[in-house]
PDB file of N, CA, C and O in Angstrom:
ATOM      1  N   MET A   1      10.418 -17.842   6.314  1.00  0.00           N
ATOM      2  CA  MET A   1       9.122 -17.324   5.589  1.00  0.00           C
ATOM      3  C   MET A   1       9.753 -15.712   5.102  1.00  0.00           C
ATOM      4  O   MET A   1      10.308 -15.024   5.958  1.00  0.00           O
ATOM      5  N   ASP A   2       9.633 -15.300   3.935  1.00  0.00           N
ATOM      6  CA  ASP A   2       9.988 -14.063   3.483  1.00  0.00           C
ATOM      7  C   ASP A   2       9.092 -13.012   3.868  1.00  0.00           C
ATOM      8  O   ASP A   2       7.901 -13.260   4.054  1.00  0.00           O
ATOM      9  N   MET A   3       9.487 -12.048   3.981  1.00  0.00           N
ATOM     10  CA  MET A   3       8.670 -10.834   4.467  1.00  0.00           C
ATOM     11  C   MET A   3       7.308 -10.461   3.686  1.00  0.00           C
ATOM     12  O   MET A   3       6.256 -10.059   4.184  1.00  0.00           O
ATOM     13  N   ARG A   4       7.593 -10.688   2.396  1.00  0.00           N
ATOM     14  CA  ARG A   4       6.285 -10.407   1.243  1.00  0.00           C
ATOM     15  C   ARG A   4       5.535 -11.552   1.559  1.00  0.00           C
ATOM     16  O   ARG A   4       4.471 -11.257   2.105  1.00  0.00           O
ATOM     17  N   LYS A   5       5.725 -12.797   1.401  1.00  0.00           N
ATOM     18  CA  LYS A   5       4.932 -14.026   1.738  1.00  0.00           C
ATOM     19  C   LYS A   5       4.235 -13.878   2.990  1.00  0.00           C
ATOM     20  O   LYS A   5       3.135 -14.430   2.982  1.00  0.00           O
ATOM     21  N   TYR A   6       4.557 -13.276   4.103  1.00  0.00           N
ATOM     22  CA  TYR A   6       3.930 -13.402   5.466  1.00  0.00           C
ATOM     23  C   TYR A   6       3.263 -12.206   5.389  1.00  0.00           C
ATOM     24  O   TYR A   6       2.369 -12.177   6.234  1.00  0.00           O
ATOM     25  N   ILE A   7       3.323 -11.225   4.740  1.00  0.00           N
ATOM     26  CA  ILE A   7       2.345 -10.085   4.898  1.00  0.00           C
ATOM     27  C   ILE A   7       1.496 -10.244   3.908  1.00  0.00           C
ATOM     28  O   ILE A   7       0.444  -9.661   4.170  1.00  0.00           O
ATOM     29  N   ILE A   8       1.474 -10.929   2.581  1.00  0.00           N
ATOM     30  CA  ILE A   8       0.855 -11.598   1.584  1.00  0.00           C
ATOM     31  C   ILE A   8      -0.527 -12.790   2.680  1.00  0.00           C
ATOM     32  O   ILE A   8      -1.757 -12.846   2.694  1.00  0.00           O
ATOM     33  N   ASN A   9       0.208 -13.279   3.170  1.00  0.00           N
ATOM     34  CA  ASN A   9      -0.397 -14.915   3.740  1.00  0.00           C
ATOM     35  C   ASN A   9      -1.638 -13.947   4.927  1.00  0.00           C
ATOM     36  O   ASN A   9      -2.791 -14.316   5.150  1.00  0.00           O
ATOM     37  N   ASN A  10      -1.001 -12.750   5.491  1.00  0.00           N
ATOM     38  CA  ASN A  10      -1.791 -12.076   6.326  1.00  0.00           C
ATOM     39  C   ASN A  10      -2.948 -11.495   6.004  1.00  0.00           C
ATOM     40  O   ASN A  10      -3.881 -11.488   6.807  1.00  0.00           O
ATOM     41  N   PHE A  11      -3.041 -10.906   4.728  1.00  0.00           N
ATOM     42  CA  PHE A  11      -3.796 -10.489   4.371  1.00  0.00           C
ATOM     43  C   PHE A  11      -4.880 -10.690   2.951  1.00  0.00           C
ATOM     44  O   PHE A  11      -5.668  -9.884   2.457  1.00  0.00           O
ATOM     45  N   LYS A  12      -4.549 -12.082   2.560  1.00  0.00           N
ATOM     46  CA  LYS A  12      -4.984 -12.923   1.502  1.00  0.00           C
ATOM     47  C   LYS A  12      -6.665 -13.180   1.610  1.00  0.00           C
ATOM     48  O   LYS A  12      -7.396 -13.176   0.620  1.00  0.00           O
ATOM     49  N   ASP A  13      -7.132 -13.403   2.998  1.00  0.00           N
ATOM     50  CA  ASP A  13      -8.272 -14.083   3.141  1.00  0.00           C
ATOM     51  C   ASP A  13      -8.844 -12.768   3.719  1.00  0.00           C
ATOM     52  O   ASP A  13      -9.919 -12.981   4.279  1.00  0.00           O
ATOM     53  N   ASP A  14      -8.420 -11.358   3.759  1.00  0.00           N
ATOM     54  CA  ASP A  14      -9.375 -10.149   4.506  1.00  0.00           C
ATOM     55  C   ASP A  14     -10.036  -9.781   3.316  1.00  0.00           C
ATOM     56  O   ASP A  14      -9.535  -9.879   2.196  1.00  0.00           O
ATOM     57  N   ASP A  15     -11.423  -9.263   3.625  1.00  0.00           N
ATOM     58  CA  ASP A  15     -12.002  -8.402   2.273  1.00  0.00           C
ATOM     59  C   ASP A  15     -11.612  -6.785   2.446  1.00  0.00           C
ATOM     60  O   ASP A  15     -11.138  -6.255   3.451  1.00  0.00           O
ATOM     61  N   VAL A  16     -11.895  -6.263   1.383  1.00  0.00           N
ATOM     62  CA  VAL A  16     -11.615  -4.965   0.952  1.00  0.00           C
ATOM     63  C   VAL A  16     -11.664  -4.061   2.159  1.00  0.00           C
ATOM     64  O   VAL A  16     -10.696  -3.302   2.193  1.00  0.00           O
ATOM     65  N   SER A  17     -12.601  -3.909   3.262  1.00  0.00           N
ATOM     66  CA  SER A  17     -12.721  -3.171   4.045  1.00  0.00           C
ATOM     67  C   SER A  17     -11.799  -3.643   5.233  1.00  0.00           C
ATOM     68  O   SER A  17     -11.359  -2.700   5.890  1.00  0.00           O
ATOM     69  N   ASP A  18     -11.454  -4.760   5.607  1.00  0.00           N
ATOM     70  CA  ASP A  18     -10.358  -4.919   6.389  1.00  0.00           C
ATOM     71  C   ASP A  18      -9.032  -4.595   6.233  1.00  0.00           C
ATOM     72  O   ASP A  18      -8.259  -4.306   7.147  1.00  0.00           O
ATOM     73  N   ILE A  19      -8.656  -4.675   4.468  1.00  0.00           N
ATOM     74  CA  ILE A  19      -7.540  -4.070   4.061  1.00  0.00           C
ATOM     75  C   ILE A  19      -7.310  -2.905   4.401  1.00  0.00           C
ATOM     76  O   ILE A  19      -6.299  -2.498   4.973  1.00  0.00           O
ATOM     77  N   LYS A  20      -8.807  -1.924   3.862  1.00  0.00           N
ATOM     78  CA  LYS A  20      -8.467  -0.621   3.887  1.00  0.00           C
ATOM     79  C   LYS A  20      -8.281  -0.133   5.596  1.00  0.00           C
ATOM     80  O   LYS A  20      -7.528   0.741   6.025  1.00  0.00           O
ATOM     81  N   ASP A  21      -9.185  -0.972   6.340  1.00  0.00           N
ATOM     82  CA  ASP A  21      -8.812  -0.385   7.427  1.00  0.00           C
ATOM     83  C   ASP A  21      -7.405  -0.661   8.114  1.00  0.00           C
ATOM     84  O   ASP A  21      -6.956   0.097   8.973  1.00  0.00           O
ATOM     85  N   SER A  22      -6.691  -1.887   7.641  1.00  0.00           N
ATOM     86  CA  SER A  22      -5.223  -1.721   8.257  1.00  0.00           C
ATOM     87  C   SER A  22      -4.411  -0.638   7.517  1.00  0.00           C
ATOM     88  O   SER A  22      -3.448  -0.079   8.043  1.00  0.00           O
ATOM     89  N   ILE A  23      -4.821  -0.385   6.342  1.00  0.00           N
ATOM     90  CA  ILE A  23      -3.838   0.680   5.434  1.00  0.00           C
ATOM     91  C   ILE A  23      -3.896   2.077   6.259  1.00  0.00           C
ATOM     92  O   ILE A  23      -2.963   2.836   6.522  1.00  0.00           O
ATOM     93  N   ASP A  24      -5.482   2.204   6.637  1.00  0.00           N
ATOM     94  CA  ASP A  24      -5.923   3.757   7.576  1.00  0.00           C
ATOM     95  C   ASP A  24      -4.963   3.658   8.819  1.00  0.00           C
ATOM     96  O   ASP A  24      -4.177   4.543   9.158  1.00  0.00           O
ATOM     97  N   SER A  25      -5.158   2.362   9.492  1.00  0.00           N
ATOM     98  CA  SER A  25      -4.321   2.071  10.664  1.00  0.00           C
ATOM     99  C   SER A  25      -3.203   2.245  10.808  1.00  0.00           C
ATOM    100  O   SER A  25      -2.749   2.829  11.792  1.00  0.00           O
ATOM    101  N   SER A  26      -2.306   1.651   9.597  1.00  0.00           N
ATOM    102  CA  SER A  26      -0.911   1.567   9.423  1.00  0.00           C
ATOM    103  C   SER A  26      -0.473   3.214   9.229  1.00  0.00           C
ATOM    104  O   SER A  26       0.699   3.451   9.521  1.00  0.00           O
ATOM    105  N   ILE A  27      -1.257   4.311   8.790  1.00  0.00           N
ATOM    106  CA  ILE A  27      -0.840   5.383   8.355  1.00  0.00           C
ATOM    107  C   ILE A  27      -1.124   6.217   9.252  1.00  0.00           C
ATOM    108  O   ILE A  27      -0.476   7.263   9.217  1.00  0.00           O
ATOM    109  N   ALA A  28      -2.054   6.077  10.229  1.00  0.00           N
ATOM    110  CA  ALA A  28      -2.533   6.724  11.450  1.00  0.00           C
ATOM    111  C   ALA A  28      -1.461   6.741  12.276  1.00  0.00           C
ATOM    112  O   ALA A  28      -1.163   7.772  12.879  1.00  0.00           O
ATOM    113  N   SER A  29      -0.627   5.396  12.426  1.00  0.00           N
ATOM    114  CA  SER A  29       0.170   5.167  13.621  1.00  0.00           C
ATOM    115  C   SER A  29       1.356   6.125  13.714  1.00  0.00           C
ATOM    116  O   SER A  29       2.000   6.403  14.726  1.00  0.00           O
ATOM    117  N   MET A  30       1.549   6.650  12.274  1.00  0.00           N
ATOM    118  CA  MET A  30       2.896   7.351  12.256  1.00  0.00           C
ATOM    119  C   MET A  30       4.001   6.348  12.430  1.00  0.00           C
ATOM    120  O   MET A  30       5.104   6.890  12.364  1.00  0.00           O
ATOM    121  N   GLU A  31       4.031   5.461  12.569  1.00  0.00           N
ATOM    122  CA  GLU A  31       5.252   4.437  13.128  1.00  0.00           C
ATOM    123  C   GLU A  31       5.936   3.696  11.423  1.00  0.00           C
ATOM    124  O   GLU A  31       5.230   3.351  10.475  1.00  0.00           O
ATOM    125  N   GLU A  32       7.253   3.641  11.486  1.00  0.00           N
ATOM    126  CA  GLU A  32       7.872   3.062  10.525  1.00  0.00           C
ATOM    127  C   GLU A  32       7.439   1.662  10.178  1.00  0.00           C
ATOM    128  O   GLU A  32       7.217   1.416   8.992  1.00  0.00           O
ATOM    129  N   GLU A  33       7.297   0.734  11.070  1.00  0.00           N
ATOM    130  CA  GLU A  33       7.247  -0.688  10.745  1.00  0.00           C
ATOM    131  C   GLU A  33       6.137  -1.044   9.888  1.00  0.00           C
ATOM    132  O   GLU A  33       6.334  -1.843   8.972  1.00  0.00           O
ATOM    133  N   PRO A  34       4.973  -0.533  10.085  1.00  0.00           N
ATOM    134  CA  PRO A  34       3.930  -0.539   8.878  1.00  0.00           C
ATOM    135  C   PRO A  34       4.364  -0.378   7.338  1.00  0.00           C
ATOM    136  O   PRO A  34       4.056  -1.041   6.347  1.00  0.00           O
ATOM    137  N   LEU A  35       5.210   0.768   7.501  1.00  0.00           N
ATOM    138  CA  LEU A  35       5.681   0.837   5.921  1.00  0.00           C
ATOM    139  C   LEU A  35       6.143  -0.134   5.184  1.00  0.00           C
ATOM    140  O   LEU A  35       6.189  -0.035   3.958  1.00  0.00           O
ATOM    141  N   ILE A  36       6.632  -1.433   5.981  1.00  0.00           N
ATOM    142  CA  ILE A  36       7.034  -2.421   4.960  1.00  0.00           C
ATOM    143  C   ILE A  36       5.747  -3.328   4.596  1.00  0.00           C
ATOM    144  O   ILE A  36       5.718  -3.962   3.541  1.00  0.00           O
ATOM    145  N   GLY A  37       4.791  -3.353   5.435  1.00  0.00           N
ATOM    146  CA  GLY A  37       3.434  -3.982   4.952  1.00  0.00           C
ATOM    147  C   GLY A  37       2.861  -2.897   3.845  1.00  0.00           C
ATOM    148  O   GLY A  37       2.418  -3.222   2.743  1.00  0.00           O
ATOM    149  N   LEU A  38       2.934  -1.843   4.236  1.00  0.00           N
ATOM    150  CA  LEU A  38       2.140  -0.862   3.103  1.00  0.00           C
ATOM    151  C   LEU A  38       3.002  -1.041   1.790  1.00  0.00           C
ATOM    152  O   LEU A  38       2.327  -0.996   0.761  1.00  0.00           O
ATOM    153  N   GLY A  39       4.118  -1.201   1.650  1.00  0.00           N
ATOM    154  CA  GLY A  39       5.071  -1.407   0.598  1.00  0.00           C
ATOM    155  C   GLY A  39       4.908  -2.699  -0.246  1.00  0.00           C
ATOM    156  O   GLY A  39       4.989  -2.801  -1.470  1.00  0.00           O
ATOM    157  N   VAL A  40       4.674  -3.608   0.622  1.00  0.00           N
ATOM    158  CA  VAL A  40       4.205  -4.815   0.006  1.00  0.00           C
ATOM    159  C   VAL A  40       2.803  -5.000  -0.476  1.00  0.00           C
ATOM    160  O   VAL A  40       2.576  -5.997  -1.161  1.00  0.00           O
ATOM    161  N   LEU A  41       1.798  -4.138  -0.197  1.00  0.00           N
ATOM    162  CA  LEU A  41       0.441  -3.784  -0.769  1.00  0.00           C
ATOM    163  C   LEU A  41       0.893  -2.904  -2.006  1.00  0.00           C
ATOM    164  O   LEU A  41       0.420  -3.194  -3.105  1.00  0.00           O
ATOM    165  N   PHE A  42       1.662  -1.986  -1.911  1.00  0.00           N
ATOM    166  CA  PHE A  42       1.704  -0.752  -3.147  1.00  0.00           C
ATOM    167  C   PHE A  42       2.671  -1.791  -4.005  1.00  0.00           C
ATOM    168  O   PHE A  42       2.713  -1.358  -5.156  1.00  0.00           O
ATOM    169  N   GLU A  43       3.301  -2.749  -3.906  1.00  0.00           N
ATOM    170  CA  GLU A  43       3.827  -3.594  -4.982  1.00  0.00           C
ATOM    171  C   GLU A  43       2.813  -4.321  -5.707  1.00  0.00           C
ATOM    172  O   GLU A  43       2.833  -4.329  -6.938  1.00  0.00           O
ATOM    173  N   LEU A  44       1.835  -4.997  -4.979  1.00  0.00           N
ATOM    174  CA  LEU A  44       0.526  -5.712  -5.216  1.00  0.00           C
ATOM    175  C   LEU A  44       0.001  -5.011  -6.298  1.00  0.00           C
ATOM    176  O   LEU A  44      -0.247  -5.405  -7.438  1.00  0.00           O
ATOM    177  N   ALA A  45      -0.164  -3.660  -5.662  1.00  0.00           N
ATOM    178  CA  ALA A  45      -1.365  -2.716  -6.561  1.00  0.00           C
ATOM    179  C   ALA A  45      -0.503  -2.274  -7.752  1.00  0.00           C
ATOM    180  O   ALA A  45      -1.077  -2.191  -8.837  1.00  0.00           O
ATOM    181  N   TRP A  46       0.998  -1.938  -7.672  1.00  0.00           N
ATOM    182  CA  TRP A  46       1.643  -1.656  -9.000  1.00  0.00           C
ATOM    183  C   TRP A  46       1.523  -2.815 -10.192  1.00  0.00           C
ATOM    184  O   TRP A  46       1.167  -2.607 -11.352  1.00  0.00           O
ATOM    185  N   LYS A  47       1.879  -3.979  -9.658  1.00  0.00           N
ATOM    186  CA  LYS A  47       2.171  -5.112 -10.659  1.00  0.00           C
ATOM    187  C   LYS A  47       0.749  -5.416 -11.211  1.00  0.00           C
ATOM    188  O   LYS A  47       0.687  -6.031 -12.275  1.00  0.00           O
ATOM    189  N   ASN A  48      -0.426  -5.034 -10.573  1.00  0.00           N
ATOM    190  CA  ASN A  48      -1.574  -5.513 -11.194  1.00  0.00           C
ATOM    191  C   ASN A  48      -2.345  -4.228 -11.902  1.00  0.00           C
ATOM    192  O   ASN A  48      -3.546  -4.288 -12.167  1.00  0.00           O
ATOM    193  N   ALA A  49      -1.548  -3.076 -12.178  1.00  0.00           N
ATOM    194  CA  ALA A  49      -2.324  -1.976 -12.466  1.00  0.00           C
ATOM    195  C   ALA A  49      -1.370  -1.893 -13.911  1.00  0.00           C
ATOM    196  O   ALA A  49      -0.157  -1.988 -14.103  1.00  0.00           O
ATOM    197  N   ASN A  50      -2.553  -1.666 -14.826  1.00  0.00           N
ATOM    198  CA  ASN A  50      -2.050  -1.399 -16.167  1.00  0.00           C
ATOM    199  C   ASN A  50      -1.249   0.212 -16.155  1.00  0.00           C
ATOM    200  O   ASN A  50      -1.186   0.956 -15.177  1.00  0.00           O
ATOM    201  N   SER A  51      -0.698   0.470 -17.491  1.00  0.00           N
ATOM    202  CA  SER A  51       0.041   1.708 -17.581  1.00  0.00           C
ATOM    203  C   SER A  51      -0.568   3.158 -17.042  1.00  0.00           C
ATOM    204  O   SER A  51      -0.115   4.098 -16.389  1.00  0.00           O
ATOM    205  N   ASP A  52      -2.017   2.791 -17.753  1.00  0.00           N
ATOM    206  CA  ASP A  52      -2.755   3.874 -17.307  1.00  0.00           C
ATOM    207  C   ASP A  52      -2.819   4.086 -15.640  1.00  0.00           C
ATOM    208  O   ASP A  52      -2.516   5.078 -14.977  1.00  0.00           O
ATOM    209  N   GLU A  53      -3.238   3.013 -15.294  1.00  0.00           N
ATOM    210  CA  GLU A  53      -3.376   3.303 -13.627  1.00  0.00           C
ATOM    211  C   GLU A  53      -2.419   3.548 -12.963  1.00  0.00           C
ATOM    212  O   GLU A  53      -2.562   4.222 -11.943  1.00  0.00           O
ATOM    213  N   GLN A  54      -1.204   3.088 -13.336  1.00  0.00           N
ATOM    214  CA  GLN A  54       0.289   3.241 -12.839  1.00  0.00           C
ATOM    215  C   GLN A  54       0.518   5.038 -13.100  1.00  0.00           C
ATOM    216  O   GLN A  54       1.070   5.600 -12.154  1.00  0.00           O
ATOM    217  N   MET A  55       0.148   5.895 -14.252  1.00  0.00           N
ATOM    218  CA  MET A  55       0.158   6.819 -14.525  1.00  0.00           C
ATOM    219  C   MET A  55      -0.539   7.826 -13.507  1.00  0.00           C
ATOM    220  O   MET A  55      -0.261   8.963 -13.127  1.00  0.00           O
ATOM    221  N   GLN A  56      -1.623   6.871 -13.212  1.00  0.00           N
ATOM    222  CA  GLN A  56      -2.588   7.681 -12.103  1.00  0.00           C
ATOM    223  C   GLN A  56      -1.852   7.678 -10.923  1.00  0.00           C
ATOM    224  O   GLN A  56      -1.735   8.749 -10.327  1.00  0.00           O
ATOM    225  N   ILE A  57      -1.278   6.563 -10.426  1.00  0.00           N
ATOM    226  CA  ILE A  57      -1.187   6.449  -8.906  1.00  0.00           C
ATOM    227  C   ILE A  57       0.230   7.149  -8.979  1.00  0.00           C
ATOM    228  O   ILE A  57       0.525   7.629  -7.884  1.00  0.00           O
ATOM    229  N   LEU A  58       1.287   7.365 -10.047  1.00  0.00           N
ATOM    230  CA  LEU A  58       2.309   8.594  -9.927  1.00  0.00           C
ATOM    231  C   LEU A  58       1.959   9.937  -9.792  1.00  0.00           C
ATOM    232  O   LEU A  58       2.634  10.764  -9.180  1.00  0.00           O
ATOM    233  N   LYS A  59       0.595  10.218 -10.529  1.00  0.00           N
ATOM    234  CA  LYS A  59       0.122  11.656 -10.445  1.00  0.00           C
ATOM    235  C   LYS A  59      -0.209  11.912  -9.125  1.00  0.00           C
ATOM    236  O   LYS A  59      -0.134  13.052  -8.668  1.00  0.00           O
ATOM    237  N   LEU A  60      -0.623  10.815  -8.368  1.00  0.00           N
ATOM    238  CA  LEU A  60      -1.211  11.169  -6.853  1.00  0.00           C
ATOM    239  C   LEU A  60      -0.128  10.942  -6.103  1.00  0.00           C
ATOM    240  O   LEU A  60      -0.170  11.517  -5.016  1.00  0.00           O
ATOM    241  N   ILE A  61       0.875  10.269  -6.321  1.00  0.00           N
ATOM    242  CA  ILE A  61       2.153  10.314  -5.659  1.00  0.00           C
ATOM    243  C   ILE A  61       2.944  11.788  -5.573  1.00  0.00           C
ATOM    244  O   ILE A  61       3.372  12.362  -4.572  1.00  0.00           O
ATOM    245  N   LYS A  62       2.987  12.200  -6.994  1.00  0.00           N
ATOM    246  CA  LYS A  62       3.555  13.615  -6.898  1.00  0.00           C
ATOM    247  C   LYS A  62       2.852  14.780  -6.538  1.00  0.00           C
ATOM    248  O   LYS A  62       3.429  15.854  -6.368  1.00  0.00           O
ATOM    249  N   LEU A  63       1.378  14.595  -6.384  1.00  0.00           N
ATOM    250  CA  LEU A  63       0.278  15.791  -6.128  1.00  0.00           C
ATOM    251  C   LEU A  63       0.712  15.592  -3.988  1.00  0.00           C
ATOM    252  O   LEU A  63       0.797  16.504  -3.166  1.00  0.00           O
ATOM    253  N   GLY A  64       0.840  14.444  -3.820  1.00  0.00           N
ATOM    254  CA  GLY A  64       1.034  14.557  -2.526  1.00  0.00           C
ATOM    255  C   GLY A  64       2.722  15.052  -1.920  1.00  0.00           C
ATOM    256  O   GLY A  64       2.999  15.667  -0.890  1.00  0.00           O
ATOM    257  N   LEU A  65       3.575  14.556  -2.917  1.00  0.00           N
ATOM    258  CA  LEU A  65       4.884  15.414  -2.589  1.00  0.00           C
ATOM    259  C   LEU A  65       5.060  16.710  -2.417  1.00  0.00           C
ATOM    260  O   LEU A  65       5.646  17.272  -1.492  1.00  0.00           O
ATOM    261  N   ASN A  66       4.251  17.416  -3.832  1.00  0.00           N
ATOM    262  CA  ASN A  66       3.811  18.754  -3.926  1.00  0.00           C
ATOM    263  C   ASN A  66       3.131  19.365  -2.272  1.00  0.00           C
ATOM    264  O   ASN A  66       3.620  20.099  -1.414  1.00  0.00           O
ATOM    265  N   LYS A  67       1.960  18.730  -2.367  1.00  0.00           N
ATOM    266  CA  LYS A  67       1.316  19.222  -0.931  1.00  0.00           C
ATOM    267  C   LYS A  67       2.241  19.081   0.414  1.00  0.00           C
ATOM    268  O   LYS A  67       1.896  19.640   1.455  1.00  0.00           O
ATOM    269  N   LYS A  68       3.375  18.340   0.332  1.00  0.00           N
ATOM    270  CA  LYS A  68       4.237  18.073   1.520  1.00  0.00           C
ATOM    271  C   LYS A  68       5.341  19.169   1.610  1.00  0.00           C
ATOM    272  O   LYS A  68       5.867  19.474   2.680  1.00  0.00           O
ATOM    273  N   ALA A  69       5.634  19.701   0.500  1.00  0.00           N
ATOM    274  CA  ALA A  69       6.590  20.287   0.473  1.00  0.00           C
ATOM    275  C   ALA A  69       6.562  22.046   0.946  1.00  0.00           C
ATOM    276  O   ALA A  69       7.600  22.707   0.924  1.00  0.00           O
TER     277      ALA A  69
END
């Protein structure tokens, strides 16, 4: 099974609260392995966002990059 399908299958029955908790714990862990799952979730969000939503995501990313610099 490919990694995308595996991750999607792991989350498909979760509610929004469960997904948020998983994202929060993945970020808090500061480990690299959860980045794969976060990347798949980001890909799903990106593909389901319209152009205005994508622009908002890009602005949030840019804001975060500027804060880290």
